[in-house]
ROLO-743494 format. One record per atom (N, C-alpha, C): residue number from 1; residue in one letter; atom name; x negated, y, z negated. Coordinates in pm, whole numbers. Layout:
@seq: NUM; type: A; atom: CA; x: X; y: Y; z: Z
...
// end
This chain:
@seq: 1; type: M; atom: N; x: -7397; y: 9920; z: -3197
@seq: 1; type: M; atom: CA; x: -7346; y: 9785; z: -3205
@seq: 1; type: M; atom: C; x: -7196; y: 9787; z: -3182
@seq: 2; type: V; atom: N; x: -7151; y: 9710; z: -3087
@seq: 2; type: V; atom: CA; x: -7009; y: 9699; z: -3058
@seq: 2; type: V; atom: C; x: -6970; y: 9554; z: -3076
@seq: 3; type: A; atom: N; x: -6871; y: 9530; z: -3162
@seq: 3; type: A; atom: CA; x: -6822; y: 9395; z: -3183
@seq: 3; type: A; atom: C; x: -6672; y: 9396; z: -3161
@seq: 4; type: K; atom: N; x: -6624; y: 9303; z: -3081
@seq: 4; type: K; atom: CA; x: -6480; y: 9299; z: -3054
@seq: 4; type: K; atom: C; x: -6420; y: 9178; z: -3123
@seq: 5; type: R; atom: N; x: -6306; y: 9200; z: -3185
@seq: 5; type: R; atom: CA; x: -6235; y: 9092; z: -3249
@seq: 5; type: R; atom: C; x: -6086; y: 9117; z: -3228
@seq: 6; type: G; atom: N; x: -6024; y: 9035; z: -3147
@seq: 6; type: G; atom: CA; x: -5881; y: 9050; z: -3122
@seq: 6; type: G; atom: C; x: -5851; y: 9181; z: -3054
@seq: 7; type: R; atom: N; x: -5763; y: 9261; z: -3113
@seq: 7; type: R; atom: CA; x: -5724; y: 9389; z: -3056
@seq: 7; type: R; atom: C; x: -5803; y: 9503; z: -3115
@seq: 8; type: F; atom: N; x: -5903; y: 9476; z: -3197
@seq: 8; type: F; atom: CA; x: -5983; y: 9579; z: -3261
@seq: 8; type: F; atom: C; x: -6121; y: 9584; z: -3196
@seq: 9; type: C; atom: N; x: -6180; y: 9700; z: -3199
@seq: 9; type: C; atom: CA; x: -6316; y: 9717; z: -3150
@seq: 9; type: C; atom: C; x: -6392; y: 9795; z: -3257
@seq: 10; type: Y; atom: N; x: -6495; y: 9734; z: -3313
@seq: 10; type: Y; atom: CA; x: -6574; y: 9799; z: -3417
@seq: 10; type: Y; atom: C; x: -6695; y: 9865; z: -3350
@seq: 11; type: Y; atom: N; x: -6706; y: 9995; z: -3362
@seq: 11; type: Y; atom: CA; x: -6817; y: 10066; z: -3301
@seq: 11; type: Y; atom: C; x: -6879; y: 10153; z: -3408
@seq: 12; type: G; atom: N; x: -6996; y: 10116; z: -3454
@seq: 12; type: G; atom: CA; x: -7059; y: 10192; z: -3561
@seq: 12; type: G; atom: C; x: -6977; y: 10180; z: -3687
@seq: 13; type: K; atom: N; x: -6931; y: 10292; z: -3741
@seq: 13; type: K; atom: CA; x: -6854; y: 10292; z: -3865
@seq: 13; type: K; atom: C; x: -6705; y: 10310; z: -3841
@seq: 14; type: A; atom: N; x: -6665; y: 10360; z: -3724
@seq: 14; type: A; atom: CA; x: -6523; y: 10382; z: -3697
@seq: 14; type: A; atom: C; x: -6463; y: 10256; z: -3637
@seq: 15; type: V; atom: N; x: -6335; y: 10236; z: -3658
@seq: 15; type: V; atom: CA; x: -6263; y: 10121; z: -3606
@seq: 15; type: V; atom: C; x: -6163; y: 10172; z: -3504
@seq: 16; type: F; atom: N; x: -6171; y: 10122; z: -3380
@seq: 16; type: F; atom: CA; x: -6080; y: 10163; z: -3274
@seq: 16; type: F; atom: C; x: -5977; y: 10053; z: -3252
@seq: 17; type: T; atom: N; x: -5851; y: 10089; z: -3258
@seq: 17; type: T; atom: CA; x: -5745; y: 9995; z: -3227
@seq: 17; type: T; atom: C; x: -5682; y: 10040; z: -3096
@seq: 18; type: D; atom: N; x: -5579; y: 9969; z: -3054
@seq: 18; type: D; atom: CA; x: -5511; y: 10007; z: -2930
@seq: 18; type: D; atom: C; x: -5445; y: 10144; z: -2941
@seq: 19; type: R; atom: N; x: -5397; y: 10180; z: -3058
@seq: 19; type: R; atom: CA; x: -5317; y: 10301; z: -3070
@seq: 19; type: R; atom: C; x: -5378; y: 10410; z: -3156
@seq: 20; type: K; atom: N; x: -5465; y: 10378; z: -3246
@seq: 20; type: K; atom: CA; x: -5520; y: 10481; z: -3334
@seq: 20; type: K; atom: C; x: -5665; y: 10456; z: -3365
@seq: 21; type: I; atom: N; x: -5731; y: 10559; z: -3406
@seq: 21; type: I; atom: CA; x: -5870; y: 10550; z: -3447
@seq: 21; type: I; atom: C; x: -5872; y: 10568; z: -3598
@seq: 22; type: L; atom: N; x: -5930; y: 10472; z: -3668
@seq: 22; type: L; atom: CA; x: -5936; y: 10479; z: -3813
@seq: 22; type: L; atom: C; x: -6073; y: 10529; z: -3855
@seq: 23; type: A; atom: N; x: -6075; y: 10623; z: -3948
@seq: 23; type: A; atom: CA; x: -6201; y: 10673; z: -4003
@seq: 23; type: A; atom: C; x: -6260; y: 10564; z: -4092
@seq: 24; type: P; atom: N; x: -6386; y: 10576; z: -4128
@seq: 24; type: P; atom: CA; x: -6450; y: 10472; z: -4210
@seq: 24; type: P; atom: C; x: -6376; y: 10442; z: -4340
@seq: 25; type: Q; atom: N; x: -6315; y: 10543; z: -4403
@seq: 25; type: Q; atom: CA; x: -6245; y: 10519; z: -4529
@seq: 25; type: Q; atom: C; x: -6099; y: 10481; z: -4505
@seq: 26; type: G; atom: N; x: -6054; y: 10470; z: -4381
@seq: 26; type: G; atom: CA; x: -5917; y: 10430; z: -4354
@seq: 26; type: G; atom: C; x: -5826; y: 10547; z: -4319
@seq: 27; type: A; atom: N; x: -5874; y: 10672; z: -4327
@seq: 27; type: A; atom: CA; x: -5790; y: 10786; z: -4291
@seq: 27; type: A; atom: C; x: -5781; y: 10793; z: -4138
@seq: 28; type: E; atom: N; x: -5666; y: 10835; z: -4086
@seq: 28; type: E; atom: CA; x: -5644; y: 10842; z: -3941
@seq: 28; type: E; atom: C; x: -5690; y: 10977; z: -3888
@seq: 29; type: Y; atom: N; x: -5746; y: 10976; z: -3768
@seq: 29; type: Y; atom: CA; x: -5779; y: 11102; z: -3701
@seq: 29; type: Y; atom: C; x: -5651; y: 11165; z: -3647
@seq: 30; type: D; atom: N; x: -5654; y: 11296; z: -3632
@seq: 30; type: D; atom: CA; x: -5537; y: 11367; z: -3581
@seq: 30; type: D; atom: C; x: -5534; y: 11356; z: -3429
@seq: 31; type: H; atom: N; x: -5429; y: 11293; z: -3374
@seq: 31; type: H; atom: CA; x: -5416; y: 11278; z: -3229
@seq: 31; type: H; atom: C; x: -5344; y: 11394; z: -3162
@seq: 32; type: K; atom: N; x: -5292; y: 11487; z: -3239
@seq: 32; type: K; atom: CA; x: -5220; y: 11601; z: -3183
@seq: 32; type: K; atom: C; x: -5316; y: 11706; z: -3128
@seq: 33; type: E; atom: N; x: -5443; y: 11696; z: -3163
@seq: 33; type: E; atom: CA; x: -5543; y: 11789; z: -3114
@seq: 33; type: E; atom: C; x: -5566; y: 11760; z: -2966
@seq: 34; type: V; atom: N; x: -5549; y: 11862; z: -2881
@seq: 34; type: V; atom: CA; x: -5559; y: 11845; z: -2737
@seq: 34; type: V; atom: C; x: -5688; y: 11910; z: -2688
@seq: 35; type: K; atom: N; x: -5764; y: 11837; z: -2611
@seq: 35; type: K; atom: CA; x: -5887; y: 11890; z: -2556
@seq: 35; type: K; atom: C; x: -5854; y: 11976; z: -2434
@seq: 36; type: M; atom: N; x: -5909; y: 12097; z: -2432
@seq: 36; type: M; atom: CA; x: -5888; y: 12188; z: -2321
@seq: 36; type: M; atom: C; x: -6017; y: 12193; z: -2239
@seq: 37; type: N; atom: N; x: -6004; y: 12179; z: -2109
@seq: 37; type: N; atom: CA; x: -6118; y: 12190; z: -2019
@seq: 37; type: N; atom: C; x: -6117; y: 12326; z: -1951
@seq: 38; type: N; atom: N; x: -6234; y: 12376; z: -1916
@seq: 38; type: N; atom: CA; x: -6246; y: 12502; z: -1844
@seq: 38; type: N; atom: C; x: -6250; y: 12473; z: -1694
@seq: 39; type: Y; atom: N; x: -6175; y: 12551; z: -1618
@seq: 39; type: Y; atom: CA; x: -6166; y: 12532; z: -1474
@seq: 39; type: Y; atom: C; x: -6186; y: 12665; z: -1402
@seq: 40; type: E; atom: N; x: -6232; y: 12654; z: -1278
@seq: 40; type: E; atom: CA; x: -6243; y: 12769; z: -1189
@seq: 40; type: E; atom: C; x: -6158; y: 12738; z: -1066
@seq: 41; type: L; atom: N; x: -6071; y: 12829; z: -1031
@seq: 41; type: L; atom: CA; x: -5978; y: 12809; z: -921
@seq: 41; type: L; atom: C; x: -5998; y: 12920; z: -818
@seq: 42; type: L; atom: N; x: -6019; y: 12881; z: -695
@seq: 42; type: L; atom: CA; x: -6029; y: 12976; z: -585
@seq: 42; type: L; atom: C; x: -5924; y: 12938; z: -483
@seq: 43; type: Y; atom: N; x: -5839; y: 13033; z: -448
@seq: 43; type: Y; atom: CA; x: -5739; y: 13006; z: -346
@seq: 43; type: Y; atom: C; x: -5728; y: 13122; z: -250
@seq: 44; type: I; atom: N; x: -5684; y: 13090; z: -128
@seq: 44; type: I; atom: CA; x: -5672; y: 13188; z: -20
@seq: 44; type: I; atom: C; x: -5525; y: 13197; z: 18
@seq: 45; type: I; atom: N; x: -5472; y: 13320; z: 13
@seq: 45; type: I; atom: CA; x: -5333; y: 13346; z: 50
@seq: 45; type: I; atom: C; x: -5332; y: 13399; z: 193
@seq: 46; type: D; atom: N; x: -5229; y: 13365; z: 268
@seq: 46; type: D; atom: CA; x: -5215; y: 13413; z: 405
@seq: 46; type: D; atom: C; x: -5213; y: 13566; z: 405
@seq: 47; type: N; atom: N; x: -5298; y: 13625; z: 486
@seq: 47; type: N; atom: CA; x: -5311; y: 13770; z: 489
@seq: 47; type: N; atom: C; x: -5189; y: 13838; z: 551
@seq: 48; type: A; atom: N; x: -5109; y: 13763; z: 626
@seq: 48; type: A; atom: CA; x: -4990; y: 13819; z: 688
@seq: 48; type: A; atom: C; x: -4878; y: 13845; z: 585
@seq: 49; type: A; atom: N; x: -4888; y: 13789; z: 469
@seq: 49; type: A; atom: CA; x: -4787; y: 13810; z: 364
@seq: 49; type: A; atom: C; x: -4794; y: 13954; z: 314
@seq: 50; type: A; atom: N; x: -4679; y: 14005; z: 272
@seq: 50; type: A; atom: CA; x: -4673; y: 14142; z: 219
@seq: 50; type: A; atom: C; x: -4749; y: 14150; z: 87
@seq: 51; type: D; atom: N; x: -4792; y: 14273; z: 52
@seq: 51; type: D; atom: CA; x: -4870; y: 14292; z: -71
@seq: 51; type: D; atom: C; x: -4792; y: 14252; z: -196
@seq: 52; type: D; atom: N; x: -4661; y: 14282; z: -199
@seq: 52; type: D; atom: CA; x: -4583; y: 14245; z: -317
@seq: 52; type: D; atom: C; x: -4567; y: 14092; z: -327
@seq: 53; type: K; atom: N; x: -4564; y: 14024; z: -212
@seq: 53; type: K; atom: CA; x: -4555; y: 13878; z: -215
@seq: 53; type: K; atom: C; x: -4687; y: 13817; z: -265
@seq: 54; type: K; atom: N; x: -4800; y: 13877; z: -227
@seq: 54; type: K; atom: CA; x: -4930; y: 13829; z: -276
@seq: 54; type: K; atom: C; x: -4939; y: 13845; z: -427
@seq: 55; type: E; atom: N; x: -4897; y: 13962; z: -477
@seq: 55; type: E; atom: CA; x: -4898; y: 13984; z: -623
@seq: 55; type: E; atom: C; x: -4803; y: 13888; z: -694
@seq: 56; type: A; atom: N; x: -4688; y: 13861; z: -632
@seq: 56; type: A; atom: CA; x: -4592; y: 13768; z: -692
@seq: 56; type: A; atom: C; x: -4650; y: 13626; z: -699
@seq: 57; type: L; atom: N; x: -4723; y: 13586; z: -595
@seq: 57; type: L; atom: CA; x: -4785; y: 13453; z: -597
@seq: 57; type: L; atom: C; x: -4893; y: 13443; z: -704
@seq: 58; type: I; atom: N; x: -4975; y: 13546; z: -716
@seq: 58; type: I; atom: CA; x: -5079; y: 13546; z: -819
@seq: 58; type: I; atom: C; x: -5017; y: 13538; z: -957
@seq: 59; type: E; atom: N; x: -4910; y: 13613; z: -979
@seq: 59; type: E; atom: CA; x: -4840; y: 13610; z: -1108
@seq: 59; type: E; atom: C; x: -4774; y: 13475; z: -1131
@seq: 60; type: K; atom: N; x: -4719; y: 13416; z: -1025
@seq: 60; type: K; atom: CA; x: -4653; y: 13285; z: -1036
@seq: 60; type: K; atom: C; x: -4752; y: 13178; z: -1082
@seq: 61; type: F; atom: N; x: -4871; y: 13174; z: -1021
@seq: 61; type: F; atom: CA; x: -4969; y: 13072; z: -1059
@seq: 61; type: F; atom: C; x: -5027; y: 13099; z: -1198
@seq: 62; type: S; atom: N; x: -5043; y: 13225; z: -1235
@seq: 62; type: S; atom: CA; x: -5089; y: 13257; z: -1370
@seq: 62; type: S; atom: C; x: -4985; y: 13214; z: -1474
@seq: 63; type: Q; atom: N; x: -4859; y: 13239; z: -1443
@seq: 63; type: Q; atom: CA; x: -4749; y: 13201; z: -1533
@seq: 63; type: Q; atom: C; x: -4738; y: 13049; z: -1544
@seq: 64; type: L; atom: N; x: -4760; y: 12979; z: -1433
@seq: 64; type: L; atom: CA; x: -4755; y: 12833; z: -1434
@seq: 64; type: L; atom: C; x: -4860; y: 12776; z: -1528
@seq: 65; type: I; atom: N; x: -4978; y: 12835; z: -1528
@seq: 65; type: I; atom: CA; x: -5085; y: 12789; z: -1617
@seq: 65; type: I; atom: C; x: -5047; y: 12813; z: -1763
@seq: 66; type: T; atom: N; x: -4998; y: 12932; z: -1795
@seq: 66; type: T; atom: CA; x: -4963; y: 12962; z: -1934
@seq: 66; type: T; atom: C; x: -4841; y: 12883; z: -1981
@seq: 67; type: D; atom: N; x: -4746; y: 12854; z: -1892
@seq: 67; type: D; atom: CA; x: -4629; y: 12776; z: -1930
@seq: 67; type: D; atom: C; x: -4664; y: 12633; z: -1966
@seq: 68; type: N; atom: N; x: -4771; y: 12581; z: -1907
@seq: 68; type: N; atom: CA; x: -4812; y: 12444; z: -1934
@seq: 68; type: N; atom: C; x: -4921; y: 12435; z: -2040
@seq: 69; type: G; atom: N; x: -4932; y: 12536; z: -2124
@seq: 69; type: G; atom: CA; x: -5023; y: 12531; z: -2238
@seq: 69; type: G; atom: C; x: -5165; y: 12575; z: -2208
@seq: 70; type: G; atom: N; x: -5189; y: 12632; z: -2091
@seq: 70; type: G; atom: CA; x: -5322; y: 12678; z: -2056
@seq: 70; type: G; atom: C; x: -5343; y: 12824; z: -2090
@seq: 71; type: V; atom: N; x: -5465; y: 12871; z: -2074
@seq: 71; type: V; atom: CA; x: -5500; y: 13010; z: -2100
@seq: 71; type: V; atom: C; x: -5574; y: 13063; z: -1979
@seq: 72; type: V; atom: N; x: -5522; y: 13172; z: -1921
@seq: 72; type: V; atom: CA; x: -5589; y: 13237; z: -1809
@seq: 72; type: V; atom: C; x: -5692; y: 13334; z: -1866
@seq: 73; type: E; atom: N; x: -5818; y: 13309; z: -1836
@seq: 73; type: E; atom: CA; x: -5925; y: 13392; z: -1891
@seq: 73; type: E; atom: C; x: -5954; y: 13513; z: -1803
@seq: 74; type: K; atom: N; x: -5950; y: 13493; z: -1671
@seq: 74; type: K; atom: CA; x: -5984; y: 13604; z: -1581
@seq: 74; type: K; atom: C; x: -5922; y: 13579; z: -1445
@seq: 75; type: V; atom: N; x: -5868; y: 13685; z: -1385
@seq: 75; type: V; atom: CA; x: -5818; y: 13681; z: -1248
@seq: 75; type: V; atom: C; x: -5895; y: 13786; z: -1170
@seq: 76; type: D; atom: N; x: -5968; y: 13742; z: -1070
@seq: 76; type: D; atom: CA; x: -6050; y: 13832; z: -989
@seq: 76; type: D; atom: C; x: -5996; y: 13830; z: -846
@seq: 77; type: K; atom: N; x: -5941; y: 13942; z: -803
@seq: 77; type: K; atom: CA; x: -5885; y: 13953; z: -667
@seq: 77; type: K; atom: C; x: -5994; y: 14007; z: -575
@seq: 78; type: W; atom: N; x: -6043; y: 13919; z: -488
@seq: 78; type: W; atom: CA; x: -6149; y: 13958; z: -396
@seq: 78; type: W; atom: C; x: -6095; y: 14039; z: -279
@seq: 79; type: G; atom: N; x: -5969; y: 14025; z: -250
@seq: 79; type: G; atom: CA; x: -5909; y: 14100; z: -140
@seq: 79; type: G; atom: C; x: -5917; y: 14025; z: -8
@seq: 80; type: S; atom: N; x: -5891; y: 14099; z: 99
@seq: 80; type: S; atom: CA; x: -5886; y: 14042; z: 232
@seq: 80; type: S; atom: C; x: -6027; y: 14023; z: 287
@seq: 81; type: K; atom: N; x: -6055; y: 13901; z: 334
@seq: 81; type: K; atom: CA; x: -6185; y: 13869; z: 391
@seq: 81; type: K; atom: C; x: -6166; y: 13782; z: 515
@seq: 82; type: K; atom: N; x: -6264; y: 13786; z: 601
@seq: 82; type: K; atom: CA; x: -6262; y: 13703; z: 720
@seq: 82; type: K; atom: C; x: -6297; y: 13560; z: 682
@seq: 83; type: L; atom: N; x: -6224; y: 13464; z: 735
@seq: 83; type: L; atom: CA; x: -6251; y: 13324; z: 708
@seq: 83; type: L; atom: C; x: -6373; y: 13279; z: 788
@seq: 84; type: A; atom: N; x: -6444; y: 13180; z: 739
@seq: 84; type: A; atom: CA; x: -6563; y: 13129; z: 806
@seq: 84; type: A; atom: C; x: -6526; y: 13063; z: 939
@seq: 85; type: Y; atom: N; x: -6409; y: 13003; z: 945
@seq: 85; type: Y; atom: CA; x: -6359; y: 12941; z: 1067
@seq: 85; type: Y; atom: C; x: -6208; y: 12951; z: 1065
@seq: 86; type: P; atom: N; x: -6142; y: 12949; z: 1181
@seq: 86; type: P; atom: CA; x: -5995; y: 12961; z: 1183
@seq: 86; type: P; atom: C; x: -5928; y: 12842; z: 1114
@seq: 87; type: I; atom: N; x: -5828; y: 12874; z: 1032
@seq: 87; type: I; atom: CA; x: -5747; y: 12772; z: 966
@seq: 87; type: I; atom: C; x: -5603; y: 12798; z: 1008
@seq: 88; type: D; atom: N; x: -5541; y: 12702; z: 1074
@seq: 88; type: D; atom: CA; x: -5404; y: 12717; z: 1125
@seq: 88; type: D; atom: C; x: -5391; y: 12844; z: 1211
@seq: 89; type: F; atom: N; x: -5488; y: 12870; z: 1295
@seq: 89; type: F; atom: CA; x: -5492; y: 12985; z: 1385
@seq: 89; type: F; atom: C; x: -5493; y: 13118; z: 1311
@seq: 90; type: K; atom: N; x: -5542; y: 13120; z: 1187
@seq: 90; type: K; atom: CA; x: -5554; y: 13243; z: 1108
@seq: 90; type: K; atom: C; x: -5701; y: 13271; z: 1085
@seq: 91; type: N; atom: N; x: -5740; y: 13397; z: 1099
@seq: 91; type: N; atom: CA; x: -5880; y: 13435; z: 1085
@seq: 91; type: N; atom: C; x: -5910; y: 13512; z: 957
@seq: 92; type: D; atom: N; x: -5807; y: 13565; z: 890
@seq: 92; type: D; atom: CA; x: -5824; y: 13643; z: 767
@seq: 92; type: D; atom: C; x: -5743; y: 13580; z: 654
@seq: 93; type: G; atom: N; x: -5789; y: 13604; z: 532
@seq: 93; type: G; atom: CA; x: -5718; y: 13555; z: 415
@seq: 93; type: G; atom: C; x: -5744; y: 13643; z: 295
@seq: 94; type: Y; atom: N; x: -5654; y: 13637; z: 197
@seq: 94; type: Y; atom: CA; x: -5665; y: 13714; z: 73
@seq: 94; type: Y; atom: C; x: -5717; y: 13619; z: -35
@seq: 95; type: Y; atom: N; x: -5840; y: 13642; z: -82
@seq: 95; type: Y; atom: CA; x: -5907; y: 13552; z: -176
@seq: 95; type: Y; atom: C; x: -5876; y: 13592; z: -321
@seq: 96; type: V; atom: N; x: -5850; y: 13491; z: -403
@seq: 96; type: V; atom: CA; x: -5826; y: 13512; z: -546
@seq: 96; type: V; atom: C; x: -5907; y: 13408; z: -624
@seq: 97; type: L; atom: N; x: -5986; y: 13454; z: -720
@seq: 97; type: L; atom: CA; x: -6064; y: 13367; z: -807
@seq: 97; type: L; atom: C; x: -6005; y: 13375; z: -948
@seq: 98; type: M; atom: N; x: -5977; y: 13259; z: -1007
@seq: 98; type: M; atom: CA; x: -5914; y: 13256; z: -1139
@seq: 98; type: M; atom: C; x: -5990; y: 13158; z: -1228
@seq: 99; type: N; atom: N; x: -6025; y: 13202; z: -1348
@seq: 99; type: N; atom: CA; x: -6085; y: 13115; z: -1450
@seq: 99; type: N; atom: C; x: -5980; y: 13088; z: -1556
@seq: 100; type: F; atom: N; x: -5963; y: 12960; z: -1590
@seq: 100; type: F; atom: CA; x: -5863; y: 12924; z: -1690
@seq: 100; type: F; atom: C; x: -5905; y: 12798; z: -1763
@seq: 101; type: S; atom: N; x: -5840; y: 12773; z: -1875
@seq: 101; type: S; atom: CA; x: -5860; y: 12648; z: -1948
@seq: 101; type: S; atom: C; x: -5724; y: 12583; z: -1967
@seq: 102; type: S; atom: N; x: -5722; y: 12451; z: -1957
@seq: 102; type: S; atom: CA; x: -5596; y: 12378; z: -1969
@seq: 102; type: S; atom: C; x: -5624; y: 12233; z: -2007
@seq: 103; type: K; atom: N; x: -5516; y: 12157; z: -2023
@seq: 103; type: K; atom: CA; x: -5528; y: 12015; z: -2051
@seq: 103; type: K; atom: C; x: -5583; y: 11943; z: -1927
@seq: 104; type: P; atom: N; x: -5650; y: 11831; z: -1945
@seq: 104; type: P; atom: CA; x: -5713; y: 11762; z: -1832
@seq: 104; type: P; atom: C; x: -5615; y: 11715; z: -1724
@seq: 105; type: E; atom: N; x: -5490; y: 11688; z: -1761
@seq: 105; type: E; atom: CA; x: -5396; y: 11637; z: -1661
@seq: 105; type: E; atom: C; x: -5324; y: 11749; z: -1584
@seq: 106; type: F; atom: N; x: -5341; y: 11875; z: -1623
@seq: 106; type: F; atom: CA; x: -5269; y: 11983; z: -1558
@seq: 106; type: F; atom: C; x: -5315; y: 12016; z: -1415
@seq: 107; type: P; atom: N; x: -5443; y: 12010; z: -1380
@seq: 107; type: P; atom: CA; x: -5482; y: 12046; z: -1243
@seq: 107; type: P; atom: C; x: -5412; y: 11967; z: -1133
@seq: 108; type: T; atom: N; x: -5370; y: 11844; z: -1159
@seq: 108; type: T; atom: CA; x: -5295; y: 11770; z: -1057
@seq: 108; type: T; atom: C; x: -5161; y: 11835; z: -1029
@seq: 109; type: E; atom: N; x: -5095; y: 11886; z: -1133
@seq: 109; type: E; atom: CA; x: -4968; y: 11957; z: -1114
@seq: 109; type: E; atom: C; x: -4993; y: 12088; z: -1039
@seq: 110; type: L; atom: N; x: -5100; y: 12157; z: -1072
@seq: 110; type: L; atom: CA; x: -5133; y: 12282; z: -1003
@seq: 110; type: L; atom: C; x: -5162; y: 12257; z: -855
@seq: 111; type: E; atom: N; x: -5235; y: 12149; z: -825
@seq: 111; type: E; atom: CA; x: -5260; y: 12113; z: -686
@seq: 111; type: E; atom: C; x: -5130; y: 12085; z: -612
@seq: 112; type: R; atom: N; x: -5036; y: 12018; z: -678
@seq: 112; type: R; atom: CA; x: -4907; y: 11989; z: -616
@seq: 112; type: R; atom: C; x: -4833; y: 12118; z: -581
@seq: 113; type: Q; atom: N; x: -4838; y: 12216; z: -671
@seq: 113; type: Q; atom: CA; x: -4772; y: 12343; z: -646
@seq: 113; type: Q; atom: C; x: -4838; y: 12419; z: -530
@seq: 114; type: F; atom: N; x: -4971; y: 12410; z: -520
@seq: 114; type: F; atom: CA; x: -5040; y: 12476; z: -409
@seq: 114; type: F; atom: C; x: -5006; y: 12410; z: -276
@seq: 115; type: R; atom: N; x: -4994; y: 12278; z: -274
@seq: 115; type: R; atom: CA; x: -4961; y: 12208; z: -149
@seq: 115; type: R; atom: C; x: -4819; y: 12238; z: -103
@seq: 116; type: I; atom: N; x: -4728; y: 12263; z: -196
@seq: 116; type: I; atom: CA; x: -4589; y: 12294; z: -161
@seq: 116; type: I; atom: C; x: -4579; y: 12432; z: -100
@seq: 117; type: N; atom: N; x: -4657; y: 12526; z: -148
@seq: 117; type: N; atom: CA; x: -4646; y: 12667; z: -108
@seq: 117; type: N; atom: C; x: -4710; y: 12688; z: 30
@seq: 118; type: D; atom: N; x: -4632; y: 12743; z: 124
@seq: 118; type: D; atom: CA; x: -4681; y: 12764; z: 260
@seq: 118; type: D; atom: C; x: -4771; y: 12887; z: 271
@seq: 119; type: A; atom: N; x: -4763; y: 12980; z: 178
@seq: 119; type: A; atom: CA; x: -4843; y: 13102; z: 185
@seq: 119; type: A; atom: C; x: -4989; y: 13078; z: 146
@seq: 120; type: V; atom: N; x: -5018; y: 12966; z: 80
@seq: 120; type: V; atom: CA; x: -5155; y: 12934; z: 39
@seq: 120; type: V; atom: C; x: -5221; y: 12856; z: 152
@seq: 121; type: I; atom: N; x: -5331; y: 12912; z: 203
@seq: 121; type: I; atom: CA; x: -5402; y: 12847; z: 314
@seq: 121; type: I; atom: C; x: -5493; y: 12736; z: 262
@seq: 122; type: R; atom: N; x: -5577; y: 12768; z: 163
@seq: 122; type: R; atom: CA; x: -5670; y: 12672; z: 104
@seq: 122; type: R; atom: C; x: -5682; y: 12700; z: -45
@seq: 123; type: F; atom: N; x: -5722; y: 12597; z: -120
@seq: 123; type: F; atom: CA; x: -5746; y: 12612; z: -263
@seq: 123; type: F; atom: C; x: -5854; y: 12514; z: -305
@seq: 124; type: M; atom: N; x: -5919; y: 12545; z: -417
@seq: 124; type: M; atom: CA; x: -6022; y: 12458; z: -471
@seq: 124; type: M; atom: C; x: -6025; y: 12476; z: -623
@seq: 125; type: I; atom: N; x: -6013; y: 12366; z: -695
@seq: 125; type: I; atom: CA; x: -6020; y: 12368; z: -842
@seq: 125; type: I; atom: C; x: -6146; y: 12293; z: -882
@seq: 126; type: V; atom: N; x: -6231; y: 12358; z: -962
@seq: 126; type: V; atom: CA; x: -6357; y: 12299; z: -1006
@seq: 126; type: V; atom: C; x: -6362; y: 12302; z: -1158
@seq: 127; type: K; atom: N; x: -6396; y: 12187; z: -1217
@seq: 127; type: K; atom: CA; x: -6413; y: 12181; z: -1363
@seq: 127; type: K; atom: C; x: -6551; y: 12235; z: -1396
@seq: 128; type: K; atom: N; x: -6556; y: 12329; z: -1491
@seq: 128; type: K; atom: CA; x: -6684; y: 12389; z: -1530
@seq: 128; type: K; atom: C; x: -6759; y: 12300; z: -1626
// end
């Protein structure tokens, strides 16, 4: 049962207002608790880049996740593989698979960083 009155919405026993959720007895829920989502990230680095630059990029993206409150669970370096089709006249790429958890709004920032970087050919972020 949902009943709306003014700026309040009564749903079951909890009362939802514009800014806070009140428990049935009037105690407030803790809003500082942040929900973390699990993500899987696959990106391809240009194979023409030096090995130390590839390692630096992998470390940079891992550090970016941890700096923004995320946790990197696993980094799996698949190595150099042939692409299914040429991308920007390149036939090979260095594949990296990363599993991490972060806040729901963080993947947009990560996508922005991937688009800025010229060494990254393709990337894909999937919510698990």
